[in-house]
DSSP file (Angstrom, degrees, kcal/mol; ACC not computed):
  #  RESIDUE AA STRUCTURE BP1 BP2  ACC     N-H-->O    O-->H-N    N-H-->O    O-->H-N    TCO  KAPPA ALPHA  PHI   PSI    X-CA   Y-CA   Z-CA
    1    1 A M    >>        0   0    0      0, 0.0     4,-0.9     0, 0.0     3,-0.5   0.000 360.0 360.0 360.0 -47.0  -89.2  -15.1   81.0
    2    2 A I  H >>  +     0   0    0      1,-0.2     4,-1.1     2,-0.2     3,-0.8   0.887 360.0  57.2 -61.3 -39.3  -86.0  -13.1   81.6
    3    3 A S  H 34 S+     0   0    0      1,-0.3     4,-0.3     2,-0.2    -1,-0.2   0.837 100.3  57.9 -63.3 -30.9  -84.2  -16.1   83.1
    4    4 A S  H X4 S+     0   0    0     -3,-0.5     3,-0.8     1,-0.2    -1,-0.3   0.789  99.5  59.4 -70.0 -25.7  -84.8  -18.1   79.9
    5    5 A I  H << S+     0   0    0     -4,-0.9    -1,-0.2    -3,-0.8    -2,-0.2   0.866 102.6  52.6 -67.4 -35.5  -82.9  -15.4   77.9
    6    6 A E  T 3< S+     0   0    0     -4,-1.1    -1,-0.2    -3,-0.2    -2,-0.2   0.501  80.3 118.4 -79.9  -3.1  -79.8  -16.0   80.0
    7    7 A D    X   -     0   0    0     -3,-0.8     3,-2.2    -4,-0.3    -3,-0.0  -0.485  69.3-134.6 -62.9 127.0  -80.0  -19.8   79.3
    8    8 A P  T 3  S+     0   0    0      0, 0.0    -1,-0.2     0, 0.0    -4,-0.0   0.672 102.4  61.7 -61.7 -16.1  -76.7  -20.7   77.5
    9    9 A N  T 3  S+     0   0    0      2,-0.0     2,-0.2     0, 0.0    -2,-0.1   0.517  83.1 102.6 -86.8  -5.4  -78.7  -22.7   74.9
   10   10 A Q    <   -     0   0    0     -3,-2.2    -5,-0.0    -6,-0.1    -6,-0.0  -0.484  65.6-145.8 -78.9 148.9  -80.7  -19.7   73.7
   11   11 A V  S    S+     0   0    0     -2,-0.2     2,-0.3     2,-0.0    -1,-0.1   0.808  84.0  50.9 -81.7 -32.4  -79.8  -18.0   70.5
   12   12 A I        +     0   0    0      0, 0.0     2,-0.3     0, 0.0    -2,-0.1  -0.689  65.5 159.7-105.0 159.9  -80.7  -14.5   71.7
   13   13 A G        -     0   0    0     -2,-0.3     2,-0.2    -7,-0.1    -7,-0.1  -0.937  41.9 -72.0-161.1-178.9  -79.6  -12.8   74.9
   14   14 A S        -     0   0    0     -2,-0.3     2,-0.3    -9,-0.1     0, 0.0  -0.558  42.8-178.5 -86.4 152.4  -79.2   -9.4   76.6
   15   15 A Y        -     0   0    0     -2,-0.2     2,-0.6     2,-0.0    -2,-0.0  -0.978  19.7-143.7-151.9 136.4  -76.5   -7.0   75.5
   16   16 A V        -     0   0    0     -2,-0.3     2,-0.3     0, 0.0    -2,-0.0  -0.908  25.4-126.1-103.8 122.5  -75.5   -3.5   76.8
   17   17 A I        -     0   0    0     -2,-0.6     2,-0.2     1,-0.1    -2,-0.0  -0.503  32.3-155.4 -68.4 129.0  -74.4   -1.1   74.1
   18   18 A S     >  -     0   0    0     -2,-0.3     4,-1.4     1,-0.1     3,-0.3  -0.523  30.1-106.6-103.6 169.9  -71.0    0.3   75.0
   19   19 A A  H  > S+     0   0    0      1,-0.2     4,-2.3     2,-0.2    -1,-0.1   0.843 120.8  59.6 -61.8 -33.5  -69.1    3.5   74.1
   20   20 A G  H  > S+     0   0    0      1,-0.2     4,-0.7     2,-0.2    -1,-0.2   0.857 101.0  53.6 -63.5 -35.9  -66.9    1.3   71.9
   21   21 A D  H  4 S+     0   0    0     -3,-0.3     3,-0.3     1,-0.2    -1,-0.2   0.879 114.5  41.4 -64.5 -37.4  -70.0    0.3   69.9
   22   22 A I  H >< S+     0   0    0     -4,-1.4     3,-1.8     1,-0.2    -2,-0.2   0.808 102.3  68.6 -80.6 -30.7  -70.9    3.9   69.3
   23   23 A S  H 3< S+     0   0    0     -4,-2.3    -1,-0.2     1,-0.3    -2,-0.2   0.714  93.3  58.8 -65.5 -20.5  -67.3    5.2   68.7
   24   24 A V  T 3< S+     0   0    0     -4,-0.7    20,-2.5    -3,-0.3     2,-0.6   0.472  80.9 103.6 -88.2  -0.8  -67.1    3.4   65.3
   25   25 A V  B <   +a   44   0A   0     -3,-1.8    20,-0.2    18,-0.2    22,-0.1  -0.723  40.1 172.2 -84.6 121.9  -70.1    5.2   64.0
   26   26 A V        -     0   0    0     18,-2.9    19,-0.2    -2,-0.6    -1,-0.1   0.456  38.0-128.6-106.7  -4.3  -69.0    7.9   61.5
   27   27 A G        +     0   0    0     17,-1.0    -1,-0.3     2,-0.1    19,-0.1  -0.441  65.6   1.3  85.0-165.2  -72.4    9.0   60.2
   28   28 A P        -     0   0    0      0, 0.0     2,-0.5     0, 0.0    16,-0.0  -0.273  68.7-145.3 -59.2 138.5  -73.3    9.2   56.5
   29   29 A I        -     0   0    0     13,-0.0     7,-0.1    14,-0.0    -2,-0.1  -0.921  18.9-118.4-108.3 128.9  -70.5    8.2   54.2
   30   30 A S        -     0   0    0     -2,-0.5     6,-0.0     1,-0.1    -1,-0.0  -0.258   6.8-138.8 -61.3 148.4  -70.2   10.0   50.9
   31   31 A K  S    S+     0   0    0      4,-0.0     2,-0.6     5,-0.0    -1,-0.1   0.566  79.2 101.4 -81.6 -10.6  -70.5    8.0   47.7
   32   32 A D     >  -     0   0    0      1,-0.2     4,-2.2     2,-0.0     3,-0.4  -0.660  66.4-152.1 -79.6 118.5  -67.6   10.1   46.3
   33   33 A Y  H  > S+     0   0    0     -2,-0.6     4,-2.3     1,-0.2    -1,-0.2   0.809  94.8  59.0 -63.2 -30.0  -64.4    8.0   46.5
   34   34 A G  H  > S+     0   0    0      2,-0.2     4,-0.8     1,-0.2    -1,-0.2   0.904 108.4  44.8 -63.8 -41.3  -62.3   11.2   46.8
   35   35 A Q  H >> S+     0   0    0     -3,-0.4     4,-0.6     1,-0.2     3,-0.6   0.883 111.4  53.3 -69.0 -38.9  -64.2   12.2   49.9
   36   36 A M  H >< S+     0   0    0     -4,-2.2     3,-1.3     1,-0.2    -2,-0.2   0.904 103.5  57.3 -61.2 -40.6  -63.9    8.6   51.3
   37   37 A A  H 3< S+     0   0    0     -4,-2.3    -1,-0.2     1,-0.3    -2,-0.2   0.769 102.5  55.4 -63.2 -25.6  -60.2    8.7   50.8
   38   38 A K  H << S+     0   0    0     -4,-0.8    -1,-0.3    -3,-0.6    -2,-0.2   0.635  87.7 100.6 -81.7 -14.5  -60.0   11.8   53.0
   39   39 A M  S << S-     0   0    0     -3,-1.3     3,-0.1    -4,-0.6    -3,-0.0  -0.424  78.1-129.7 -73.9 147.5  -61.7   10.0   55.9
   40   40 A K  S    S-     0   0    0      1,-0.3     2,-0.3    -2,-0.1    -1,-0.1   0.913  87.7 -21.9 -59.9 -44.0  -59.6    8.6   58.8
   41   41 A Y        -     0   0    0    -15,-0.0     2,-1.2    -3,-0.0    -1,-0.3  -0.968  65.5-109.0-160.3 157.5  -61.4    5.3   58.3
   42   42 A L        +     0   0    0     -2,-0.3     3,-0.1    -3,-0.1   -13,-0.0  -0.770  51.7 167.2 -92.8  94.7  -64.7    4.1   56.9
   43   43 A G        -     0   0    0     -2,-1.2     2,-0.3     1,-0.2   -18,-0.2   0.284  41.5 -60.9 -84.4-146.3  -66.6    3.1   60.0
   44   44 A Y  B     -a   25   0A   0    -20,-2.5   -18,-2.9     1,-0.1   -17,-1.0  -0.755  29.1-141.7-105.4 151.9  -70.3    2.3   60.3
   45   45 A T  S    S+     0   0    0     -2,-0.3     2,-0.3   -20,-0.2    -1,-0.1   0.720  84.4  17.9 -85.7 -21.2  -73.1    4.7   59.4
   46   46 A T  S  > S-     0   0    0      1,-0.1     4,-1.8   -19,-0.1    -1,-0.1  -0.954  73.3-116.9-143.4 161.7  -75.4    3.6   62.3
   47   47 A V  H  > S+     0   0    0     -2,-0.3     4,-2.8     2,-0.2     5,-0.2   0.880 116.6  57.9 -64.5 -38.0  -75.1    1.8   65.7
   48   48 A T  H  > S+     0   0    0      1,-0.2     4,-2.4     2,-0.2    -1,-0.2   0.919 105.6  48.5 -58.9 -45.0  -77.4   -0.9   64.2
   49   49 A E  H  > S+     0   0    0      2,-0.2     4,-2.2     1,-0.2    -1,-0.2   0.908 111.9  50.1 -61.5 -42.5  -75.0   -1.5   61.4
   50   50 A S  H  X S+     0   0    0     -4,-1.8     4,-2.3     1,-0.2    -2,-0.2   0.930 112.2  46.1 -61.3 -47.7  -72.0   -1.7   63.8
   51   51 A L  H  X S+     0   0    0     -4,-2.8     4,-2.5     2,-0.2    -1,-0.2   0.869 110.3  53.7 -66.8 -36.5  -73.8   -4.2   66.1
   52   52 A T  H  X S+     0   0    0     -4,-2.4     4,-2.4    -5,-0.2    -1,-0.2   0.938 111.1  45.5 -63.1 -46.4  -75.0   -6.4   63.2
   53   53 A E  H  X S+     0   0    0     -4,-2.2     4,-2.3     2,-0.2    -2,-0.2   0.897 111.8  52.9 -62.8 -39.8  -71.4   -6.7   61.9
   54   54 A K  H  X S+     0   0    0     -4,-2.3     4,-2.0     1,-0.2    -2,-0.2   0.933 110.9  46.2 -61.6 -46.1  -70.1   -7.4   65.5
   55   55 A E  H  X S+     0   0    0     -4,-2.5     4,-2.2     1,-0.2    -2,-0.2   0.905 111.9  51.1 -64.3 -42.3  -72.7  -10.2   65.9
   56   56 A L  H  X S+     0   0    0     -4,-2.4     4,-2.1     1,-0.2    -1,-0.2   0.890 110.4  49.0 -64.2 -38.3  -71.9  -11.7   62.5
   57   57 A S  H  X S+     0   0    0     -4,-2.3     4,-0.8     1,-0.2    -1,-0.2   0.879 111.3  49.6 -69.1 -36.2  -68.2  -11.7   63.2
   58   58 A E  H  < S+     0   0    0     -4,-2.0     3,-0.3    -5,-0.2     4,-0.3   0.874 110.7  50.1 -69.0 -36.3  -68.7  -13.4   66.6
   59   59 A I  H >< S+     0   0    0     -4,-2.2     3,-1.6     1,-0.2    -2,-0.2   0.907 106.6  54.7 -67.6 -40.8  -70.9  -16.0   65.0
   60   60 A S  H 3< S+     0   0    0     -4,-2.1    -1,-0.2     1,-0.3    -2,-0.2   0.712 101.8  60.0 -67.6 -18.1  -68.3  -16.8   62.3
   61   61 A Q  T 3<        0   0    0     -4,-0.8    -1,-0.3    -3,-0.3    -2,-0.2   0.551 360.0 360.0 -84.2  -7.3  -65.8  -17.4   65.1
   62   62 A L    <         0   0    0     -3,-1.6    -1,-0.2    -4,-0.3    -2,-0.1   0.496 360.0 360.0 -70.2 360.0  -67.8  -20.2   66.6
């Protein structure tokens, strides 16, 4: 079963979450634009959100 995941024709595969994936998570973001403006950057609120965006950007590059 595991070997079929590594097949290049499969849509899903294995992925190891890296420190870089976690570093873009800023936690809850205020709905107040004044507070948002004070933030260094508007990152992601969860690791899941970060990984979803990463996958979508990689797919759009195909």
